[in-house]
PDB file with SEQRES, HELIX, SHEET and CRYST1 records, atoms N, CA, C and O in Angstrom:
SEQRES   1 A   77  MET ALA ALA LEU VAL TYR PHE ARG LYS ALA SER GLU ASP          
SEQRES   2 A   77  SER ASN GLN VAL HIS TYR ASP PHE GLY ASP ASP PRO GLY          
SEQRES   3 A   77  ASN PHE SER ARG ARG LEU THR VAL ALA LYS ASP SER HIS          
SEQRES   4 A   77  THR SER VAL ALA ASP ASP GLY ARG VAL ASP TYR THR PHE          
SEQRES   5 A   77  LEU LYS ALA SER ARG LYS ILE ASN SER LEU ARG GLU GLU          
SEQRES   6 A   77  SER GLY LEU TRP PRO GLU ARG GLY MET SER VAL SER              
HELIX    1 AA1 TYR A   50  SER A   66  1                                  17    
SHEET    1 AA1 5 SER A  41  ALA A  43  0                                        
SHEET    2 AA1 5 ARG A  30  ALA A  35 -1                                        
SHEET    3 AA1 5 GLN A  16  GLY A  22 -1                                        
SHEET    4 AA1 5 LEU A   4  GLU A  12 -1                                        
SHEET    5 AA1 5 ARG A  72  VAL A  76 -1                                        
CRYST1    1.000    1.000    1.000  90.00  90.00  90.00 P 1           1          
ATOM      1  N   MET A   1     140.445  95.828 112.393  1.00  0.00           N  
ATOM      2  CA  MET A   1     139.962  96.581 111.258  1.00  0.00           C  
ATOM      3  C   MET A   1     140.288  98.055 111.468  1.00  0.00           C  
ATOM      4  O   MET A   1     139.987  98.610 112.525  1.00  0.00           O  
ATOM      5  N   ALA A   2     140.889  98.685 110.493  1.00  0.00           N  
ATOM      6  CA  ALA A   2     141.278 100.086 110.595  1.00  0.00           C  
ATOM      7  C   ALA A   2     140.116 100.996 110.211  1.00  0.00           C  
ATOM      8  O   ALA A   2     139.301 100.672 109.348  1.00  0.00           O  
ATOM      9  N   ALA A   3     140.070 102.140 110.879  1.00  0.00           N  
ATOM     10  CA  ALA A   3     139.082 103.171 110.550  1.00  0.00           C  
ATOM     11  C   ALA A   3     139.851 104.416 110.154  1.00  0.00           C  
ATOM     12  O   ALA A   3     140.827 104.789 110.804  1.00  0.00           O  
ATOM     13  N   LEU A   4     139.404 105.054 109.086  1.00  0.00           N  
ATOM     14  CA  LEU A   4     140.100 106.203 108.548  1.00  0.00           C  
ATOM     15  C   LEU A   4     139.081 107.255 108.155  1.00  0.00           C  
ATOM     16  O   LEU A   4     138.074 106.952 107.517  1.00  0.00           O  
ATOM     17  N   VAL A   5     139.353 108.506 108.545  1.00  0.00           N  
ATOM     18  CA  VAL A   5     138.487 109.613 108.148  1.00  0.00           C  
ATOM     19  C   VAL A   5     139.355 110.829 107.832  1.00  0.00           C  
ATOM     20  O   VAL A   5     140.309 111.134 108.549  1.00  0.00           O  
ATOM     21  N   TYR A   6     139.009 111.508 106.756  1.00  0.00           N  
ATOM     22  CA  TYR A   6     139.680 112.739 106.344  1.00  0.00           C  
ATOM     23  C   TYR A   6     138.693 113.892 106.508  1.00  0.00           C  
ATOM     24  O   TYR A   6     137.480 113.701 106.423  1.00  0.00           O  
ATOM     25  N   PHE A   7     139.228 115.095 106.745  1.00  0.00           N  
ATOM     26  CA  PHE A   7     138.351 116.259 106.827  1.00  0.00           C  
ATOM     27  C   PHE A   7     139.074 117.491 106.286  1.00  0.00           C  
ATOM     28  O   PHE A   7     140.303 117.556 106.252  1.00  0.00           O  
ATOM     29  N   ARG A   8     138.264 118.465 105.865  1.00  0.00           N  
ATOM     30  CA  ARG A   8     138.787 119.713 105.318  1.00  0.00           C  
ATOM     31  C   ARG A   8     137.809 120.831 105.680  1.00  0.00           C  
ATOM     32  O   ARG A   8     136.595 120.674 105.549  1.00  0.00           O  
ATOM     33  N   LYS A   9     138.356 121.967 106.138  1.00  0.00           N  
ATOM     34  CA  LYS A   9     137.505 123.101 106.477  1.00  0.00           C  
ATOM     35  C   LYS A   9     136.851 123.621 105.208  1.00  0.00           C  
ATOM     36  O   LYS A   9     137.530 123.887 104.217  1.00  0.00           O  
ATOM     37  N   ALA A  10     135.536 123.765 105.238  1.00  0.00           N  
ATOM     38  CA  ALA A  10     134.785 124.273 104.094  1.00  0.00           C  
ATOM     39  C   ALA A  10     134.516 125.764 104.240  1.00  0.00           C  
ATOM     40  O   ALA A  10     134.596 126.515 103.267  1.00  0.00           O  
ATOM     41  N   SER A  11     134.195 126.193 105.470  1.00  0.00           N  
ATOM     42  CA  SER A  11     133.948 127.610 105.735  1.00  0.00           C  
ATOM     43  C   SER A  11     133.987 127.859 107.234  1.00  0.00           C  
ATOM     44  O   SER A  11     133.917 126.936 108.045  1.00  0.00           O  
ATOM     45  N   GLU A  12     134.101 129.141 107.574  1.00  0.00           N  
ATOM     46  CA  GLU A  12     134.170 129.535 108.981  1.00  0.00           C  
ATOM     47  C   GLU A  12     133.604 130.943 109.106  1.00  0.00           C  
ATOM     48  O   GLU A  12     133.865 131.810 108.271  1.00  0.00           O  
ATOM     49  N   ASP A  13     132.827 131.157 110.163  1.00  0.00           N  
ATOM     50  CA  ASP A  13     132.381 132.505 110.492  1.00  0.00           C  
ATOM     51  C   ASP A  13     132.609 132.732 111.980  1.00  0.00           C  
ATOM     52  O   ASP A  13     133.281 131.928 112.626  1.00  0.00           O  
ATOM     53  N   SER A  14     132.078 133.785 112.525  1.00  0.00           N  
ATOM     54  CA  SER A  14     132.369 134.108 113.918  1.00  0.00           C  
ATOM     55  C   SER A  14     131.747 133.131 114.913  1.00  0.00           C  
ATOM     56  O   SER A  14     132.161 133.089 116.072  1.00  0.00           O  
ATOM     57  N   ASN A  15     130.758 132.343 114.480  1.00  0.00           N  
ATOM     58  CA  ASN A  15     130.060 131.433 115.390  1.00  0.00           C  
ATOM     59  C   ASN A  15     130.311 129.947 115.164  1.00  0.00           C  
ATOM     60  O   ASN A  15     130.193 129.149 116.093  1.00  0.00           O  
ATOM     61  N   GLN A  16     130.654 129.575 113.943  1.00  0.00           N  
ATOM     62  CA  GLN A  16     130.782 128.151 113.653  1.00  0.00           C  
ATOM     63  C   GLN A  16     131.781 127.875 112.541  1.00  0.00           C  
ATOM     64  O   GLN A  16     132.168 128.758 111.777  1.00  0.00           O  
ATOM     65  N   VAL A  17     132.183 126.604 112.485  1.00  0.00           N  
ATOM     66  CA  VAL A  17     133.111 126.131 111.457  1.00  0.00           C  
ATOM     67  C   VAL A  17     132.455 124.924 110.785  1.00  0.00           C  
ATOM     68  O   VAL A  17     131.903 124.054 111.458  1.00  0.00           O  
ATOM     69  N   HIS A  18     132.521 124.882 109.456  1.00  0.00           N  
ATOM     70  CA  HIS A  18     131.951 123.776 108.689  1.00  0.00           C  
ATOM     71  C   HIS A  18     133.095 122.965 108.090  1.00  0.00           C  
ATOM     72  O   HIS A  18     134.036 123.517 107.521  1.00  0.00           O  
ATOM     73  N   TYR A  19     132.996 121.644 108.229  1.00  0.00           N  
ATOM     74  CA  TYR A  19     133.996 120.731 107.682  1.00  0.00           C  
ATOM     75  C   TYR A  19     133.328 119.706 106.788  1.00  0.00           C  
ATOM     76  O   TYR A  19     132.286 119.147 107.131  1.00  0.00           O  
ATOM     77  N   ASP A  20     133.944 119.464 105.632  1.00  0.00           N  
ATOM     78  CA  ASP A  20     133.584 118.329 104.796  1.00  0.00           C  
ATOM     79  C   ASP A  20     134.422 117.157 105.298  1.00  0.00           C  
ATOM     80  O   ASP A  20     135.580 117.339 105.675  1.00  0.00           O  
ATOM     81  N   PHE A  21     133.845 115.953 105.305  1.00  0.00           N  
ATOM     82  CA  PHE A  21     134.598 114.793 105.788  1.00  0.00           C  
ATOM     83  C   PHE A  21     134.117 113.523 105.109  1.00  0.00           C  
ATOM     84  O   PHE A  21     133.036 113.479 104.520  1.00  0.00           O  
ATOM     85  N   GLY A  22     134.947 112.491 105.205  1.00  0.00           N  
ATOM     86  CA  GLY A  22     134.614 111.181 104.662  1.00  0.00           C  
ATOM     87  C   GLY A  22     135.838 110.299 104.610  1.00  0.00           C  
ATOM     88  O   GLY A  22     136.915 110.677 105.069  1.00  0.00           O  
ATOM     89  N   ASP A  23     135.661 109.119 104.046  1.00  0.00           N  
ATOM     90  CA  ASP A  23     136.763 108.153 103.999  1.00  0.00           C  
ATOM     91  C   ASP A  23     137.593 108.251 102.727  1.00  0.00           C  
ATOM     92  O   ASP A  23     138.572 107.521 102.573  1.00  0.00           O  
ATOM     93  N   ASP A  24     137.217 109.147 101.809  1.00  0.00           N  
ATOM     94  CA  ASP A  24     137.956 109.351 100.564  1.00  0.00           C  
ATOM     95  C   ASP A  24     138.325 110.830 100.447  1.00  0.00           C  
ATOM     96  O   ASP A  24     137.441 111.667 100.261  1.00  0.00           O  
ATOM     97  N   PRO A  25     139.615 111.168 100.554  1.00  0.00           N  
ATOM     98  CA  PRO A  25     140.005 112.583 100.535  1.00  0.00           C  
ATOM     99  C   PRO A  25     139.730 113.275  99.201  1.00  0.00           C  
ATOM    100  O   PRO A  25     139.753 114.504  99.132  1.00  0.00           O  
ATOM    101  N   GLY A  26     139.476 112.525  98.167  1.00  0.00           N  
ATOM    102  CA  GLY A  26     139.162 113.104  96.868  1.00  0.00           C  
ATOM    103  C   GLY A  26     137.673 113.283  96.638  1.00  0.00           C  
ATOM    104  O   GLY A  26     137.257 113.862  95.635  1.00  0.00           O  
ATOM    105  N   ASN A  27     136.866 112.781  97.576  1.00  0.00           N  
ATOM    106  CA  ASN A  27     135.415 112.835  97.405  1.00  0.00           C  
ATOM    107  C   ASN A  27     134.736 112.844  98.768  1.00  0.00           C  
ATOM    108  O   ASN A  27     134.199 111.826  99.205  1.00  0.00           O  
ATOM    109  N   PHE A  28     134.759 113.986  99.435  1.00  0.00           N  
ATOM    110  CA  PHE A  28     134.093 114.094 100.732  1.00  0.00           C  
ATOM    111  C   PHE A  28     132.584 114.015 100.521  1.00  0.00           C  
ATOM    112  O   PHE A  28     132.024 114.727  99.687  1.00  0.00           O  
ATOM    113  N   SER A  29     131.949 113.157 101.272  1.00  0.00           N  
ATOM    114  CA  SER A  29     130.527 112.917 101.065  1.00  0.00           C  
ATOM    115  C   SER A  29     129.638 113.537 102.136  1.00  0.00           C  
ATOM    116  O   SER A  29     128.415 113.535 102.002  1.00  0.00           O  
ATOM    117  N   ARG A  30     130.243 114.066 103.196  1.00  0.00           N  
ATOM    118  CA  ARG A  30     129.439 114.560 104.316  1.00  0.00           C  
ATOM    119  C   ARG A  30     129.995 115.874 104.839  1.00  0.00           C  
ATOM    120  O   ARG A  30     131.111 116.272 104.505  1.00  0.00           O  
ATOM    121  N   ARG A  31     129.192 116.545 105.668  1.00  0.00           N  
ATOM    122  CA  ARG A  31     129.612 117.807 106.277  1.00  0.00           C  
ATOM    123  C   ARG A  31     129.175 117.819 107.736  1.00  0.00           C  
ATOM    124  O   ARG A  31     128.119 117.296 108.090  1.00  0.00           O  
ATOM    125  N   LEU A  32     130.015 118.430 108.579  1.00  0.00           N  
ATOM    126  CA  LEU A  32     129.662 118.651 109.979  1.00  0.00           C  
ATOM    127  C   LEU A  32     129.888 120.114 110.314  1.00  0.00           C  
ATOM    128  O   LEU A  32     130.690 120.798 109.678  1.00  0.00           O  
ATOM    129  N   THR A  33     129.167 120.580 111.321  1.00  0.00           N  
ATOM    130  CA  THR A  33     129.265 121.957 111.776  1.00  0.00           C  
ATOM    131  C   THR A  33     129.645 121.954 113.250  1.00  0.00           C  
ATOM    132  O   THR A  33     129.033 121.252 114.056  1.00  0.00           O  
ATOM    133  N   VAL A  34     130.667 122.749 113.600  1.00  0.00           N  
ATOM    134  CA  VAL A  34     131.131 122.866 114.982  1.00  0.00           C  
ATOM    135  C   VAL A  34     130.779 124.258 115.493  1.00  0.00           C  
ATOM    136  O   VAL A  34     131.113 125.259 114.860  1.00  0.00           O  
ATOM    137  N   ALA A  35     130.104 124.319 116.638  1.00  0.00           N  
ATOM    138  CA  ALA A  35     129.830 125.590 117.299  1.00  0.00           C  
ATOM    139  C   ALA A  35     131.097 126.020 118.027  1.00  0.00           C  
ATOM    140  O   ALA A  35     131.631 125.272 118.847  1.00  0.00           O  
ATOM    141  N   LYS A  36     131.575 127.212 117.731  1.00  0.00           N  
ATOM    142  CA  LYS A  36     132.837 127.669 118.308  1.00  0.00           C  
ATOM    143  C   LYS A  36     132.767 127.855 119.826  1.00  0.00           C  
ATOM    144  O   LYS A  36     133.744 127.568 120.519  1.00  0.00           O  
ATOM    145  N   ASP A  37     131.656 128.319 120.347  1.00  0.00           N  
ATOM    146  CA  ASP A  37     131.571 128.587 121.777  1.00  0.00           C  
ATOM    147  C   ASP A  37     131.557 127.326 122.627  1.00  0.00           C  
ATOM    148  O   ASP A  37     132.141 127.307 123.710  1.00  0.00           O  
ATOM    149  N   SER A  38     130.903 126.279 122.158  1.00  0.00           N  
ATOM    150  CA  SER A  38     130.778 125.052 122.949  1.00  0.00           C  
ATOM    151  C   SER A  38     131.612 123.898 122.422  1.00  0.00           C  
ATOM    152  O   SER A  38     131.764 122.884 123.103  1.00  0.00           O  
ATOM    153  N   HIS A  39     132.159 124.038 121.212  1.00  0.00           N  
ATOM    154  CA  HIS A  39     132.918 122.980 120.535  1.00  0.00           C  
ATOM    155  C   HIS A  39     132.075 121.736 120.285  1.00  0.00           C  
ATOM    156  O   HIS A  39     132.619 120.644 120.121  1.00  0.00           O  
ATOM    157  N   THR A  40     130.755 121.889 120.255  1.00  0.00           N  
ATOM    158  CA  THR A  40     129.882 120.759 119.932  1.00  0.00           C  
ATOM    159  C   THR A  40     129.684 120.683 118.431  1.00  0.00           C  
ATOM    160  O   THR A  40     129.644 121.701 117.739  1.00  0.00           O  
ATOM    161  N   SER A  41     129.563 119.460 117.941  1.00  0.00           N  
ATOM    162  CA  SER A  41     129.430 119.211 116.507  1.00  0.00           C  
ATOM    163  C   SER A  41     128.071 118.628 116.188  1.00  0.00           C  
ATOM    164  O   SER A  41     127.469 117.920 116.995  1.00  0.00           O  
ATOM    165  N   VAL A  42     127.603 118.942 114.992  1.00  0.00           N  
ATOM    166  CA  VAL A  42     126.353 118.399 114.473  1.00  0.00           C  
ATOM    167  C   VAL A  42     126.624 117.887 113.064  1.00  0.00           C  
ATOM    168  O   VAL A  42     127.227 118.580 112.244  1.00  0.00           O  
ATOM    169  N   ALA A  43     126.173 116.672 112.796  1.00  0.00           N  
ATOM    170  CA  ALA A  43     126.274 116.136 111.433  1.00  0.00           C  
ATOM    171  C   ALA A  43     125.166 116.767 110.605  1.00  0.00           C  
ATOM    172  O   ALA A  43     123.991 116.661 110.959  1.00  0.00           O  
ATOM    173  N   ASP A  44     125.524 117.417 109.515  1.00  0.00           N  
ATOM    174  CA  ASP A  44     124.524 118.115 108.708  1.00  0.00           C  
ATOM    175  C   ASP A  44     123.473 117.172 108.133  1.00  0.00           C  
ATOM    176  O   ASP A  44     122.346 117.590 107.867  1.00  0.00           O  
ATOM    177  N   ASP A  45     123.834 115.897 107.938  1.00  0.00           N  
ATOM    178  CA  ASP A  45     122.866 114.925 107.423  1.00  0.00           C  
ATOM    179  C   ASP A  45     122.126 114.195 108.546  1.00  0.00           C  
ATOM    180  O   ASP A  45     121.297 113.327 108.277  1.00  0.00           O  
ATOM    181  N   GLY A  46     122.422 114.544 109.808  1.00  0.00           N  
ATOM    182  CA  GLY A  46     121.736 113.949 110.942  1.00  0.00           C  
ATOM    183  C   GLY A  46     122.254 112.589 111.373  1.00  0.00           C  
ATOM    184  O   GLY A  46     121.770 112.034 112.360  1.00  0.00           O  
ATOM    185  N   ARG A  47     123.227 112.039 110.656  1.00  0.00           N  
ATOM    186  CA  ARG A  47     123.767 110.710 110.990  1.00  0.00           C  
ATOM    187  C   ARG A  47     124.918 110.847 111.980  1.00  0.00           C  
ATOM    188  O   ARG A  47     125.994 111.334 111.633  1.00  0.00           O  
ATOM    189  N   VAL A  48     124.680 110.416 113.204  1.00  0.00           N  
ATOM    190  CA  VAL A  48     125.727 110.413 114.217  1.00  0.00           C  
ATOM    191  C   VAL A  48     126.279 108.993 114.279  1.00  0.00           C  
ATOM    192  O   VAL A  48     125.785 108.152 115.030  1.00  0.00           O  
ATOM    193  N   ASP A  49     127.309 108.744 113.479  1.00  0.00           N  
ATOM    194  CA  ASP A  49     127.909 107.426 113.400  1.00  0.00           C  
ATOM    195  C   ASP A  49     129.394 107.517 113.759  1.00  0.00           C  
ATOM    196  O   ASP A  49     129.891 108.581 114.126  1.00  0.00           O  
ATOM    197  N   TYR A  50     130.083 106.401 113.649  1.00  0.00           N  
ATOM    198  CA  TYR A  50     131.491 106.350 114.041  1.00  0.00           C  
ATOM    199  C   TYR A  50     132.349 107.313 113.224  1.00  0.00           C  
ATOM    200  O   TYR A  50     133.243 107.956 113.774  1.00  0.00           O  
ATOM    201  N   THR A  51     132.096 107.420 111.936  1.00  0.00           N  
ATOM    202  CA  THR A  51     132.880 108.315 111.081  1.00  0.00           C  
ATOM    203  C   THR A  51     132.703 109.764 111.511  1.00  0.00           C  
ATOM    204  O   THR A  51     133.681 110.508 111.591  1.00  0.00           O  
ATOM    205  N   PHE A  52     131.478 110.169 111.788  1.00  0.00           N  
ATOM    206  CA  PHE A  52     131.206 111.522 112.272  1.00  0.00           C  
ATOM    207  C   PHE A  52     131.920 111.768 113.599  1.00  0.00           C  
ATOM    208  O   PHE A  52     132.591 112.787 113.761  1.00  0.00           O  
ATOM    209  N   LEU A  53     131.781 110.846 114.542  1.00  0.00           N  
ATOM    210  CA  LEU A  53     132.403 111.015 115.864  1.00  0.00           C  
ATOM    211  C   LEU A  53     133.918 111.098 115.752  1.00  0.00           C  
ATOM    212  O   LEU A  53     134.550 111.909 116.429  1.00  0.00           O  
ATOM    213  N   LYS A  54     134.497 110.267 114.906  1.00  0.00           N  
ATOM    214  CA  LYS A  54     135.948 110.255 114.724  1.00  0.00           C  
ATOM    215  C   LYS A  54     136.433 111.590 114.159  1.00  0.00           C  
ATOM    216  O   LYS A  54     137.425 112.135 114.643  1.00  0.00           O  
ATOM    217  N   ALA A  55     135.753 112.123 113.149  1.00  0.00           N  
ATOM    218  CA  ALA A  55     136.124 113.420 112.574  1.00  0.00           C  
ATOM    219  C   ALA A  55     135.961 114.524 113.597  1.00  0.00           C  
ATOM    220  O   ALA A  55     136.857 115.352 113.763  1.00  0.00           O  
ATOM    221  N   SER A  56     134.846 114.550 114.276  1.00  0.00           N  
ATOM    222  CA  SER A  56     134.553 115.586 115.261  1.00  0.00           C  
ATOM    223  C   SER A  56     135.581 115.606 116.383  1.00  0.00           C  
ATOM    224  O   SER A  56     136.071 116.669 116.764  1.00  0.00           O  
ATOM    225  N   ARG A  57     135.904 114.445 116.903  1.00  0.00           N  
ATOM    226  CA  ARG A  57     136.874 114.357 118.002  1.00  0.00           C  
ATOM    227  C   ARG A  57     138.265 114.805 117.558  1.00  0.00           C  
ATOM    228  O   ARG A  57     138.961 115.497 118.302  1.00  0.00           O  
ATOM    229  N   LYS A  58     138.668 114.418 116.361  1.00  0.00           N  
ATOM    230  CA  LYS A  58     139.998 114.806 115.872  1.00  0.00           C  
ATOM    231  C   LYS A  58     140.059 116.310 115.632  1.00  0.00           C  
ATOM    232  O   LYS A  58     141.054 116.946 115.979  1.00  0.00           O  
ATOM    233  N   ILE A  59     139.023 116.883 115.050  1.00  0.00           N  
ATOM    234  CA  ILE A  59     138.981 118.330 114.830  1.00  0.00           C  
ATOM    235  C   ILE A  59     139.117 119.070 116.157  1.00  0.00           C  
ATOM    236  O   ILE A  59     139.921 119.995 116.276  1.00  0.00           O  
ATOM    237  N   ASN A  60     138.343 118.670 117.140  1.00  0.00           N  
ATOM    238  CA  ASN A  60     138.408 119.329 118.448  1.00  0.00           C  
ATOM    239  C   ASN A  60     139.746 119.102 119.143  1.00  0.00           C  
ATOM    240  O   ASN A  60     140.240 119.989 119.839  1.00  0.00           O  
ATOM    241  N   SER A  61     140.334 117.929 118.962  1.00  0.00           N  
ATOM    242  CA  SER A  61     141.645 117.649 119.541  1.00  0.00           C  
ATOM    243  C   SER A  61     142.713 118.561 118.943  1.00  0.00           C  
ATOM    244  O   SER A  61     143.531 119.127 119.668  1.00  0.00           O  
ATOM    245  N   LEU A  62     142.701 118.701 117.618  1.00  0.00           N  
ATOM    246  CA  LEU A  62     143.670 119.588 116.962  1.00  0.00           C  
ATOM    247  C   LEU A  62     143.446 121.038 117.365  1.00  0.00           C  
ATOM    248  O   LEU A  62     144.404 121.797 117.510  1.00  0.00           O  
ATOM    249  N   ARG A  63     142.194 121.426 117.547  1.00  0.00           N  
ATOM    250  CA  ARG A  63     141.869 122.789 117.997  1.00  0.00           C  
ATOM    251  C   ARG A  63     142.440 123.041 119.390  1.00  0.00           C  
ATOM    252  O   ARG A  63     142.992 124.110 119.651  1.00  0.00           O  
ATOM    253  N   GLU A  64     142.312 122.077 120.267  1.00  0.00           N  
ATOM    254  CA  GLU A  64     142.844 122.215 121.628  1.00  0.00           C  
ATOM    255  C   GLU A  64     144.369 122.307 121.628  1.00  0.00           C  
ATOM    256  O   GLU A  64     144.946 123.073 122.400  1.00  0.00           O  
ATOM    257  N   GLU A  65     145.015 121.536 120.774  1.00  0.00           N  
ATOM    258  CA  GLU A  65     146.480 121.527 120.708  1.00  0.00           C  
ATOM    259  C   GLU A  65     147.049 122.836 120.177  1.00  0.00           C  
ATOM    260  O   GLU A  65     148.018 123.360 120.726  1.00  0.00           O  
ATOM    261  N   SER A  66     146.454 123.366 119.118  1.00  0.00           N  
ATOM    262  CA  SER A  66     147.045 124.516 118.436  1.00  0.00           C  
ATOM    263  C   SER A  66     146.375 125.849 118.755  1.00  0.00           C  
ATOM    264  O   SER A  66     146.973 126.907 118.565  1.00  0.00           O  
ATOM    265  N   GLY A  67     145.148 125.800 119.235  1.00  0.00           N  
ATOM    266  CA  GLY A  67     144.400 127.029 119.469  1.00  0.00           C  
ATOM    267  C   GLY A  67     143.718 127.558 118.214  1.00  0.00           C  
ATOM    268  O   GLY A  67     143.066 128.601 118.253  1.00  0.00           O  
ATOM    269  N   LEU A  68     143.868 126.838 117.093  1.00  0.00           N  
ATOM    270  CA  LEU A  68     143.271 127.237 115.818  1.00  0.00           C  
ATOM    271  C   LEU A  68     142.412 126.101 115.277  1.00  0.00           C  
ATOM    272  O   LEU A  68     142.686 124.929 115.536  1.00  0.00           O  
ATOM    273  N   TRP A  69     141.384 126.448 114.535  1.00  0.00           N  
ATOM    274  CA  TRP A  69     140.586 125.426 113.869  1.00  0.00           C  
ATOM    275  C   TRP A  69     141.403 124.890 112.699  1.00  0.00           C  
ATOM    276  O   TRP A  69     141.839 125.665 111.848  1.00  0.00           O  
ATOM    277  N   PRO A  70     141.619 123.574 112.642  1.00  0.00           N  
ATOM    278  CA  PRO A  70     142.483 123.026 111.581  1.00  0.00           C  
ATOM    279  C   PRO A  70     141.898 123.227 110.184  1.00  0.00           C  
ATOM    280  O   PRO A  70     140.682 123.206 109.993  1.00  0.00           O  
ATOM    281  N   GLU A  71     142.778 123.419 109.227  1.00  0.00           N  
ATOM    282  CA  GLU A  71     142.363 123.550 107.833  1.00  0.00           C  
ATOM    283  C   GLU A  71     141.985 122.199 107.242  1.00  0.00           C  
ATOM    284  O   GLU A  71     141.054 122.095 106.443  1.00  0.00           O  
ATOM    285  N   ARG A  72     142.716 121.172 107.643  1.00  0.00           N  
ATOM    286  CA  ARG A  72     142.455 119.815 107.156  1.00  0.00           C  
ATOM    287  C   ARG A  72     143.148 118.832 108.088  1.00  0.00           C  
ATOM    288  O   ARG A  72     143.941 119.219 108.947  1.00  0.00           O  
ATOM    289  N   GLY A  73     142.842 117.583 107.909  1.00  0.00           N  
ATOM    290  CA  GLY A  73     143.478 116.556 108.724  1.00  0.00           C  
ATOM    291  C   GLY A  73     142.890 115.202 108.453  1.00  0.00           C  
ATOM    292  O   GLY A  73     142.070 115.013 107.555  1.00  0.00           O  
ATOM    293  N   MET A  74     143.336 114.260 109.260  1.00  0.00           N  
ATOM    294  CA  MET A  74     142.848 112.897 109.152  1.00  0.00           C  
ATOM    295  C   MET A  74     142.997 112.216 110.501  1.00  0.00           C  
ATOM    296  O   MET A  74     143.763 112.653 111.360  1.00  0.00           O  
ATOM    297  N   SER A  75     142.253 111.146 110.664  1.00  0.00           N  
ATOM    298  CA  SER A  75     142.357 110.332 111.866  1.00  0.00           C  
ATOM    299  C   SER A  75     142.310 108.880 111.444  1.00  0.00           C  
ATOM    300  O   SER A  75     141.487 108.483 110.619  1.00  0.00           O  
ATOM    301  N   VAL A  76     143.195 108.100 112.016  1.00  0.00           N  
ATOM    302  CA  VAL A  76     143.251 106.678 111.722  1.00  0.00           C  
ATOM    303  C   VAL A  76     143.353 105.906 113.033  1.00  0.00           C  
ATOM    304  O   VAL A  76     144.035 106.332 113.965  1.00  0.00           O  
ATOM    305  N   SER A  77     142.682 104.791 113.094  1.00  0.00           N  
ATOM    306  CA  SER A  77     142.795 103.939 114.284  1.00  0.00           C  
ATOM    307  C   SER A  77     142.637 102.486 113.871  1.00  0.00           C  
ATOM    308  O   SER A  77     142.697 101.594 114.717  1.00  0.00           O  
TER     309      SER A  77                                                      
END                                                                             
């Protein structure tokens, strides 16, 4: 069974980055916040599920590769 998650940067300030994410790129249903200093993520709705973890890990992976917080992306497995 394939898992797919899309994400898009919603906003960014000096301390954190907010991403909208979900399984439909035309209708993001959730948001996560990443602390820039620790790279830890929090699901704004409090649900720590596979979709949240997949988005969070991909965002941090792209950040490590490029040195920049990604504007958008997706992860599939």
